[in-house]
MIVEX-955695 format. One record per residue: z, x, y of N, C-alpha, C in turn. Coordinates in steps of 0.2 Angstrom, whole numbers, plus 5000, padded with zeros to 4 digits. Each point is the difference from the previous one (the first is absolute). Last residue first. Layout:
N
ZXYZXYZXY ...
This chain:
694
494348265529500250065006499749955006 501349924975499149995004500450065005 501449974982499550054999499349995006 503149995001499349954998499350064999 503249965001499350034997499449975000 502749985008499249985003499550034997 502350004987499850025007499649975001 501849874987499450044999499850045007 501449825000500450074997499550045000 499749785006500350065006500350034998 498749894987499450025004500350045006 501249874980499950075000499450045005 500949795003500650045001499750084997 498549805002500350045006500550044999 498349974978500449975002500350035008 497550024991500650024999500549975005 497249974990500549965002500950064999 497450014995500250035004500849985001 498749894984500150064999500350055002 499649765005500550034998500150084998 497849895008500650025006500750024998 498149994980500149985006500550025003 499649984977500350005003500249985007 498150044988500349954996500649975005 498750195005499749975000500449935000 500850204994500349985006499549945003 499550074977500649975001500249995006 498050104996499849944997500949985000 499550215006499949965006500049914997 500950174987500350005005499849955004 498850054981500449954998500550005008 498050154998499849944999500749955000 499950235006499449975005500149934998 501850134993499850005007499449975000 500549994977500749965003499850025009 498350104986500249904997500449985004 499150215004499349985000500349934997 501750165003499650015007499649924999 501650074983500349975007499349975005 499350094977500449935000500050005008 499550214996499349935000500449945000 501550175002499949995006499349954998 501050074982500749945005499650005005 499050144983500049904999500249985005 500450235003499349975001499849924999 502150104992500150015006499249975003 500450034978500249945003500149995007 498850204989499649944997500549935003 500850225005499549985004499649944997 502050054990500150005008499350005002 500050054975500649935003499849985008 499050214996499649964995500449925002 501550195004499449995004499549945000 501450074982500349955005499650005006 499050114983500249924998500049975004 499050235011500249974995500349944997 497950045016500550024998500550004993 497549935011500250074999500750015000 499349785000499550024997500250084999 501349885018500249984990499550024996 499750055021500850054999499949954992 498449925015499950074997500550034996 500349805007499949984994499650075001 501249975019500349994996499650014991 498850045020500650034999500250004997 498649825005499750074996500450054999 500949815011500049984991499450054999 500550025021500849994996499950014994 498249955015500150095001500550014994 499449785007499350044993500250074999 501449865013500149974994499550064996 499649985024500850044998500350004992 497849885008500150075000500450044998 500449785002499550024994499950065002 501249925017500550004992499550044996 498849975021500550074998500449984995 498749845004499650045000500250074997 501149795008499949994995499750064997 501449945019500150064996499550004992 499349855022500350075003500250044994 499549774993499350035004500050075003 501949884990499550024996499550035004 501649935013500450054996499450034995 499349785012500250075003500050074996 499949784992499550024999500250085003 502149914997499650014996499250035000 501249905018500450045001499650064992 499449785010499550055002500350084998 500949814991499550004998499650055005 502249945008499850054991499649994998 500749975028499349984995500150044994 500850085021500549944996499749954996 499150205012499649945001500649964998 500750225002499649985006499649934999 501650094984500350005006499649995006 499250004976500349945003500450015005 498750194992499649935005500449934997 501250224997499750015004499649935004 501049984979500349995004499950045008 498750054981499949925001500649965005 499650254994499549985006500149905000 501450124986500350015007499449985003 499749994980500649925002500150025007 498650174987499749934999500549955005 500950204997499350005002499849955002 501850014988500350025008499349995002 499849994978500449945000500049995009 499250194986499349945002500549955005 501550184992499550035003499549955005 501649934980500150005008499750025004 499450054980499849955002500449975005 500550244992499249955000500149955004 502050034993499850035005499450015001 500549924981500249945004500050035009 499650144981499449935001500349955004 501450184996499450045002499649945001 501949954990500250015008499350035001 499849964979500149935003500250035007 499850164986499449995002500149925004 501750114990499950035005499449985003 501449894983499950005005499950035007 498849974978500549935004500150005007 499350224986499649945004500249955002 501250164989500150015005499649975002 499950044979500749965001499849995007 497750034987500750025002500549975003 498749854984499850035008500550044998 499249944977500349995005499850025006 498950044980500549955000500149965003 498950215002500550024996500449954997 497250095002500749935002500550034998 498050175005500449974996500549945002 498050085014500550024998500149984995 498049955014500050094997500850015000 498649825009500350035005500450064996 498649844988499650005005500350065005 501549944981499250024998499550025007 502249865002500150104997499450024998 500649805007499650035005499950064997 501149814992499549975000499650075004 502349984992499350064997499449995002 502549905002499649954995499350054998 501450075018500649974994499649984993 498850085021500350054998500549994993 498549835012499550055000500650074995 500849785006499349994994499750074999 502049995016500350014992499149984995 499750005024500150084996500349994992 499449815014499450054999500250054996 501549895008499749954994499650034999 500950085019500550024994499749964996 499049945021499850064996500250034995 500949795007499350014997499650064998 502149985011500149964993499350014997 500050065023500550044996500150014992 498949805017499750084999500250044996 501349815004499650004997499550044997 501850055015500249984994499350004996 499649995021500150074999500350004993 499849785012499550034997499950074998 502149925007499849984993499349995000 501150095021500150034993499749974994 499249935019499750065000500450044993 500849775006499150014998499950064999 502149975012500249994993499350004997 499850045023500350034995500050004995 499049835011499450064998500850074998 501149805005499449994997499750044998 501350035018500449994993499650014994 499450115025500149934996500350004995 499650195016500349965003499849934998 499350254994499749965001500349925004 501150204995499350035001499549935003 502349974990500150055005499250025006 500149904977500249955004500250035008 499150134982499649975000500149945008 501750144991499550055003499449945003 501849934983500450015008499350035004 499249974979500149935003500350025006 500250204989499149955000500149965004 501950064990499950035005499350005003 500949904979500149975008500150035007 498850074979499849945002500449975006 500650204990499350035001499749925005 502050024988500150025006499350015002 500149914979500349975006500050025006 499350134984499349965001500449955004 501550184992499550015004499549945003 501849954984500350025010499550025003 499249944976500249955005500250035006 499850154985499249985002500249945004 501650154988500050025006499549935006 500350034975500649965003500050015007 498250094986500249924999500549985006 499950234998499249975004500349934999 501450124989500149995008499649975004 499550044978500749954997500149995010 498550174994499749954996500649935004 500650205000499750025005499849925001 501250064981500649995007499450005006 499050054979500249914998500650015006 499050214999499349945001500549955000 501350164995499950025008499349925000 501050044979500449965003499850025007 498650094985500049934999500449965003 500050255002499449965004500049955000 502650094996499350024999499549975003 502549914996499650045005499550014995 502449875002499350004996499750035004 502750024999499449995003499550014997 502849944997499250024996499650005006 502049915004500150065004499450044995 501049794987499850005007500150075003 499049944975500749995004499950035008 497849884985500550065001500650005002 498549824999500250014992500650075001 498349905017500749984997500549994999 498250155006500649995004500449944998 498250014987500450074999500649995005 498349875000500249974996500650054998 498250035019500849945002500250004993 498550134997500350055005500549945001 498449954988500450014994500650045005 498149915006500349935000500650044996 498050135005500450005004500649955003 498550024981500550065001500349995004 498649844995500550004996500350055001 498249995011500649945003500650024996 498350185000500049974997500649955004 499350225006499849955002500049924998 500550204987500450025007500049945004 499649964974499650035006500550015005 501149944975499549965006499750065005 502050024988499349984993499349995003 502050175011499849924999499549994995 502050185006499550015000499749924999 502050185008499749944996499550005001 502450165006499149995002499849954993 502550105014499749974992499349975002 502050135011499450005002499849974993 502650055013499550044996499349955000 502350135017499449954996499749984995 501750165010500249964996499649944998 499550205015500549965005500349914994 497850164994500650015004500349925001 498849984977499850035009500650025000 499049934974500550005004499750045008 498849834981500250075004500350015004 499549824978500250015006499950065002 498549924981500649995003500250035007 497849854995500150094999501050005000 498249784993500550035007500350084997 497849774998500250084996500650015004 498749785002499850054991500450055000 500349765015500250074998499750034994 500249785002499350025005500150065002 502549854994499150004999499650045003 502250104996499849945005499349994998 501750184990499949904999499649965005 500450235006499749994993499849934996 501550055020499350025002499449984994 502450014996499749925003499350005003 500750214992500349974993499649915005 500350165013499650024997499949964994 502149995012499449995005499350014996 502050074990499849934999499649975005 500150234999499849984995499949915001 501150115017499450005001499649984992 502449955013499850034995499149994999 501650015022499949974997499450024992 501250115017500749975001499649934994 498350145018500750024995500549954999 497449925002500450045004500750034997 497249974995500749954998500650065003 497049905000500750065004500749954999 497349994989500849975001500350065004 497249954998500750055001500649975000 497449954990500649975002500650045002 497150094999500849984997500349955003 497350024999500449985004500950004995 498150084988499850045009500649965005 499849914975500250075000499950055008 499649764989500750015005500050085001 498649934983499949985006500150005007 500250184978500149925002499949975006 500050244992500550005000500149925000 497750105000500650054997500649954998 498449945012499449984993500750034997 500549995021500049904998499750054993 500050195013500549985000499949924998 498250055005500150054994500850014999 499149865020499850004994500150044994 500850055021500149965000500049964991 498750205010500750004995500549964998 497949985012499850024993500750024998 499949925021500049944996499850024991 500450165018500649985001500049924995 498250155005500650044998500449964998 497849915005500250015004500650034993 498049884995499950075001500750045003 499649774999500250004994500050085000 500549865023499450004994500350054994 501749845013499850075001499250004996 501549805001499550015010499950074996 501049944981499349985001499850005005 502550034996499550064998499249985000 501749835011500050024995499350074999 501649855023499350024996500250044994 501549815005500050065003499350044997 500249725002500350054997499850075003 499649704999500250065004500450054995 498549745000500450044997499950075005 499549725004500050075001500250014997 499649795001500150044992500050085004 499649855016500549964997500150044992 498250055015500550025002500849984997 497649924998500550044995500450045001 499049825014500350004997500350034995 498650025020500650035002500649994993 497649905005500150084999500850044998 499549765005499950034993500050084998 500649915023500649984993499950014992 498250045020500650055000500549984995 498249855002499950034997500550075000 500649825010500149984991499550064999 500249985023500750004997499850014992 498149965013500350074999500650004997 499149795000499750044998500250065000 501049855014500150004993499850024996 499250035023500750034998500449964994 497849925004500050085002500850024998 499949785001499650014995499850085000 500849915018500549984995499750024995 498850045018500650055001500449964994 497549975010500350004993500650035001 499250025019499649924999499949994994 500950225008500449945004500049924999 498550194992500750004997500549965000 497850025012500149994994500550004997 500150085021500049924999499949994995 500150235002500549975001500049924998 498250124999500450014994500549975000 498750035019499749964997500549984993 500650195013500249925001499649954998 499450214995500649994997500249935002 498050105009500049954991500750004999 499850085022499649945000500149974992 501850195011499349994996499949935000 501050165020500249944997499349984996 500550205014500250004993500249944993 498050085025500749964998500450024992 498050185005500449935003500549974998 498550164992500550065003500449945006 498450014972500149935009500650045003 498150104981500750015001500049955008 498150084983500349945002500649975002 499250254999499449945003500349945002 501750185000499649984995499549945004 501350195015500149934996499450004995 501050195015499750004994499949964994 501749985023499550054998499850004991 501849875012499449964996499450045002 502150055005500149994997499549974995 500350115023499750024997499949984990 501449925020499349965001499450044993 502850024996499450005008499649974998 502550094986499549965002499749995007 501650144990499250004998499649965001 502349985006500050065003499150014998 501149834987499949995008499750045005 500750084978499549955000499949975006 501950154996499450015001499449964999 501949905001500150045007499450045000 500749834983500049985006500150045006 499450044977499749955002500149995007 501250164990499450035003499549945000 502149964991500150025008499450035002 500049894978500049975005500150035006 500050164985499249965000500149945005 502050104994499750045004499349995000 501349884987500349985007499550065005 499749994974499649935005500450005007 500750194988499349985001499649955003 502250024994500050045004499150005002 500949864984500149985006499950045006 499650074978499649955001499949975007 501650154989499550045002499549945003 502049924991500350025007499250045002 500049904979500049925007500050055008 500350134979499049985001500149955004 502250104996499450045003499249995000 501649854988500350015007499550075004 499749974978499949935003500150015006 500650164985499250005002500049965005 502150004994499850055003499450005003 501549784992499550074996499750035006 501449795003500350065000499650054995 499349785018499850034992500550064999 499649915021500749984997500050004994 498150055013500550045000500749994999 498149875003499850034992500850065001 499649865020500249964995500050054991 498850055021500650044999500549954994 497749975003500250074998500650015000 499349795012499950014991500350054996 499949995024500549994998499949984990 498450135014500550024999500649984997 498049885005499950034993500550054998 500049845021500349994992499950054994 499550075021500950005000499949964993 498150025007500150074998500749995000 498849815008499950034992500350054996 500549965024500249954996499650004995 499150145014500550015000500649954995 497649975004500150044996500950034999 499449805014499950004994500050034994 500050075024500649944998500050024993 498250075009500450075000500649954997 498249855005499850064993500750044999 500349895022499949964994499950034994 500450135019500449955000500049954995 498550205001500749995000500549954998 497849985010500050004993500650014998 499950005021499949914999499950034991 500250185014500649994997499949914998 498050145002500750034996500549965001 498449925015499849984993500550034994 500350085023500249934998499949984994 499350215005500650005000500449935001 497550045002500050004994501150004998 498049905018500850034999500149994995 498049935005500250055003500650025001 499149844984499950055001500050055003 500749764992500250055004499750085000 499649844985500249955004500250035005 499750144981499149955002500449965007 501450104992499950055003499349975002 501649894987500250015005499650045006 499249984977500049945002500250005009 500350194985499350005001499949935004 502350064992499850025008499049995001 500849914979500549975006499650045006 499550104982499649934999500249985006 501450174995499350045002499649925001 502250004990500150025007499249995003 500149974977500149935003500250015010 499350174983499849944998499849965007 501750174996499650025005499349955000 501749964982500549995009499350015004 499650044976500049935004500350005005 499950204994499349984999499949925003 502050134995499750025006499449974999 501149934983500249975003499850035006 499350094983499849934997500149985008 500750214996499149985001500149965001 502150044995500050035006499149985002 501049944978500049985005499850015008 499550144981499849945000500249965005 501250215001499249995001499649954998 502249984994500150025007499150015001 500749994978500049945002499849995009 500250204988499449954997499749945005 501950175003499350045001499549935001 502249964988500050015007499450015003 500350024977499949965003499950005007 501150174992499250005000499649945001 502650025006499750014994499350005003 502050135010499849935001499350004996 502750145006499449984996499849945000 501250165022500049934993499450024995 500250165019500649994999500249944994 497850095004500550065002500649994998 498449835001500050024995500550084999 499249895020500849964996500150024995 498150085013500750025003500549974996 497949934994500150074997500750025002 499549805008500149994994500050064998 499150025021500849975001500149984992 497950055001500250085002500749955002 498549804994500150084994500550075002 499749835017500349984994500150044997 498450035013500550025004500749994995 497649944994500350085000500550035002 499349755001500350034994500350084998 499049895022500849974997500250024994 498050095010500550015004500749984997 497949924989500250054998500850045004 499249775006500350034991500250075001 498649965016500849975003500349994993 497950075001500250055003500749985001 498549864989500250044995500550065004 499249805011500550004996500250044995 498250035016500549985003500750014994 497650014998500250054999500750015002 498549825003500150004992500450075001 499249955018500349965001500550004990 498150125008500350025005500849954999 497949974989500250044997500950035004 499349754997499650055005500450064998 500149784989499449995005499850075004 502049914987499950005006499450015003 500349974976500549945004499850035006 498850154986499949925000500549955004 500550214998499550005004499649935000 501750054986500349985009499550015006 499850044974500249925003500249995009 499350234989499549925000500349955003 501550174994499550015008499549935000 501450004981500449965007499650025006 499250104979500149925002500049985005 500450234995499149975004500149924999 502050084996499950025006499350005001 501149964979500249955005499750025005 499650144980499549925001500249965008 501250214994499350024999499649945001 502449984999499750025006499150015001 500949944978500249965004499750015006 500050174986499549974997500149935006 501850155001499450035004499549974998 502049914991499949995007499350045003 500550024977499749945001500049995007 500950224992499149974999500049955002 502150014999499550055008499350004999 501649904984499949965005499750035006 500150124981499649944998499949975006 501750154999499550034999499449965003 502149934995499950025008499450035003 500949934977499749955006499750015005 501050174984499349975000499849975003 502150065005499550055002499449994998 501749864990499949985010499750055002 500650024979499449955001499849985005 501450194994499450004999499749935000 502249985002499850065008499150004998 501249864982499949985007499650045005 499450084975500549975004500049975007 498450184985500049945002500849985002 498050204994500750015002499949925002 498950134978499949945008500749995002 498150134979500850025005499849975006 498650034974500349955007500450015002 498850174980500649955004499849985005 498350094990500449984993500649975001 498150075017499949934995500349994991 501150075027499450034996499849934996 501950045021499849994996499250024996 501450095017500350014994499849964994 499849965025499350054996500350034994 501549845011498949984997499950054998 501850045012500449974994499250014996 500050065022500150064995500249964992 499249855019499850044998500150064996 501749885008499749954996499450044996 501850055014499950054995499549954995 500649945025499950084998499950044993 500549755005499350025002499850075000 502149934995499749994996499250005001 501750035014499750054997499749994994 500449855018499650055003500150044994 501349834995499249994999499550065002 502250005003499950014993499350004998 500949985023500050064998499650004991 500849795008499550015005499850094997 502049894991499150004996499850015005 501950155001499849935002499749994995 500850204990499750005007500049924999 500250124981500850045004499849965007 499149924975499750015007500750055004 499550004973500449985002499750025011 498649994973500450075005500349955007 498849974970500449995008500150045004 498249984979500350055005500249975004 499049924976500249995006500450035003 498049994979500650035001500249965008 498249944976500349995008500550025000 499349974979499350015004500150025006 501349874983500350085000499150055002 501049765003499350024996499950064998 502149915012499949984994499450014998 500650185020500049924996499949984994 501450225013499449984997500049934998 501150165020500349954994499249994998 501050245012499349964999500349934995 501950105018499750034992499449945001 500750025023500149994994499750014994 499850135025499849934996500550004992 500750065027499850044993499849944997 499949935024500650034995499450024996 498549965023500549984994500550044997 498950055020500149945001500449964993 499150225004500850005000500249935002 497950114984500249945006500750015001 499050144982499750025006500249965007 500549914977500550065002499750035007 498649844989500449975003500850065004 498050094988499949975005500349975004 500850084979499950065005499749975005 499949874983500850035002500050045006 497949944990500249965002500850005004 499250164983499750025007500149955004 500849994980500350075003499749995007 499249854985500649975000500250055005 498050074991500149935005500550005004 500250144978499750045007499949955009 500449884978500650065001499950035009 498149914987500549965002500550025005 498950154985499549975006500349965007 501150074977500050055007499449975004 501149824983499750074999500050045009 501349784994500350084998499450035001 499449775001500350025007500550074998 497749954989500450005000500450015008 497549955001500450044997500749975000 498049885003499950024996500750084999 499949825016499749954994499850054994 501850025023499350034997500049964993 501550005026499949984994499150044997 502349985020499750064996499749964994 501249955025499949974993499450044997 502049995024499350044994500150004993 501449895023500050014994499350024999 502149985020499250024997500050014995 501649835016500050084994499250004999 501449825013499350045003499850074996 501749814993499149985001499750075003 502050124992500249935002499249985000 501550204994499449994997499949925001 501450195011499549975003499449974997 502150094994499350045001499749995002 501949884997499650004993499550055001 501549915018500650044995499649994991 499149955024500650025000500350054995 498149844998499850055003500750075002 500449784991499750054995499850075003 501049835014500350024995499750034996 498749905015500250065003500650044995 498749814991499750055002500450075002 500949804999500050044994499750045000 500149865017500650025000500150084994 498049855003499950055005500750045000 499949804988499550044996500250075005 501249825007500250024994499450084997 499849915026500049974995500350054994 499750045025500649954996500050004993 497850015013500550055002500649954997 497750034987500649955005500450045002 497750124996500449974996500349955003 497950155002500249934998500449984995 499150225012500549965005500049914998 498050214996500849974995500249945005 498250175007499649944995500749964995 499850135026500250004994499749964995 499350165025500149924995500250004994 499150195014500749994999500149945001 497850054996500250044996500950015000 498349895017500149944993500550054993 499850065026500449964996500149984994 498750175014500550004994500449944997 498249995018499750004992500650044995 500549925022499949974998499750024992 500750135021500549984994499849964992 498950025024500050074995500650004996 499849815013499450024996499950064996 501349955018500349984994499550014995 499350065020500650045000500349994992 498249855008499750104999500850014998 500249805008499650004993499950074998 501149975021500449974994499950004995 498650065018500350075001500449964993 498549835008499750084995500750035000 500649835014499849994990499650044995 500450055024500749994996500049994996 498049995012500150064999500750024997 499149765005499850044995500150074997 501149905019500149974993499750024995 499450095024500750014995500249974994 498049955011499950034998500950064998 499749785008499750004994499850064997 501249865018500250074997499850024994 499449795009500050035006500350084999 500049844982499350035000500050035009 502149954990499650054996499450005000 501149835012500250085004499750044994 499649784997499650005005500450115003 500849874981499450034998499650025008 502349925001499950074996499250004999 500449825012500450055004499950074994 499849814988499549985006500150085004 501449944986499650044998499450005003 502149885008499950084999499650034997 499549825018500250004994500250074995 498849915023500650054998500249994995 498249855001499950085003500550044999 500249764999500250054993499650055002 
């Protein structure tokens, strides 16, 4: 096995360490020069569904109605003391209109529209650019609009573009707080886990090289494509967590190999990469496969996030397989802590723990499975929806304007339903049909546009985020004549939510099937591959159950400082499933690859369990500790969607590492015994011979 590809790659990287290190340094520095520009080049929009009626409606409105689509800029003015027609109020209207007129991304403002309360006026200007540029335009004018407010008149910029602009600002603040917390906490855990300052620095160096390179490439991609602001958030979080994971397992194995053969460092590197390196490779491939399934969702934001994360993970994986072997050497044990042992990495404590689990395997398996199923039970009543205005702090303009519009124009005021009527269809009849629909509060007369189109704007009697409002979209589409397009922000949210629900089985099924195939390919055992997928589902279900209690039912609202929306964000089940499954497979591969290695050597299923836990228990705990710290830090400091992701992913790692991998898997393997490693002969002839024993 010494001539296996990864062993040869590891030895070559170590033998040519200076060129490898210089090459990575050159790549990281050259691409890193563009990394600081990435955040400002990303888009806060892109939450539309390609091919949907709502997107088609938006495009028609942009072309034929002066850009007065869901991406319009809306300025709201309100006063408790001044009349709308007073000179001071009119002066403020003129000033707000002038600010909009100075921004070329917005068209001429419509005449001010007074609200029913007699104290509020709304000014709307169409977006003449795509949603990404509309968000940037909103960010440019927001300060000037905000400066018009004083004690007498409140002036606020709102609408979808302003919402995402404010959301981006809040998100940046949260990311900065999370990073300030993450790096020190991670450094402390790494020092404790590795036991030496020299070794603890390797994961950070590895992650930095891969992540900075990925950020530079992503910036280059923004010159040709729109990428979501979430691309950076997820790429950074995943690259940090997985990079540390990979370094932990490779460095831990290298220490053991070096202890066994201290005079031949190159051979120790080869043995490390042929075993731990192979497990890291399969783990990385599993993560990439899970993320690739997200590309099946026809939502640009999702596709860009998945692609960005795949790029970051791919570069971190490449660094783990090339840069890390070049950095390995006897100096890895320098600056060791007093209690650290640099000897054999087999842990007697974990070996004794494995024996205790084996003695009570049946009871342990039933107890852990029951606990995970209990934690997962809230998923049966899971509700989802698009982010509401409550994800923004109360002092942000987009939220102030939103609430002022609701007060003056009714609950549905901030989320108009826009119906595009094609040429040859009676627009007045369409307006009457809409008016007669239960749940509609107001309908404006049909507005003529270019190319024979007409536009009918309606408002629901309920808020834009209410289920009753989004249900109106489906009701109207059934009632209106063929060719009429129902659009606007409510319809776009409805289409996005429905698409995520419809695509969830496809994406989840793809992840499960590909995960099974990869486990079968890597571990050469049918039961192990099936069990790996099933156990991952237990971790995923339990994590989402905790997430439902925390966010849908609001149990964590007080401690974590957010307003419960009464549901999880729509993309959580589908997107977080892929992420959680990828993370769970990470520990699956590391533990079971070690078990496979021990079984191949001893042909003893009991020794395979004890040996695997003895060799991987400590690094799994350390890696899980780092991941939990990273994810929970983002949960504490981030926006509501980031809190959801951080808590659900952190909880998944907690369940998966400490209950599933270290307790349930050893118990089940002990119960099944030798049959766990069975593979039909015909399958053995078809599959390549993959071995983890060096």
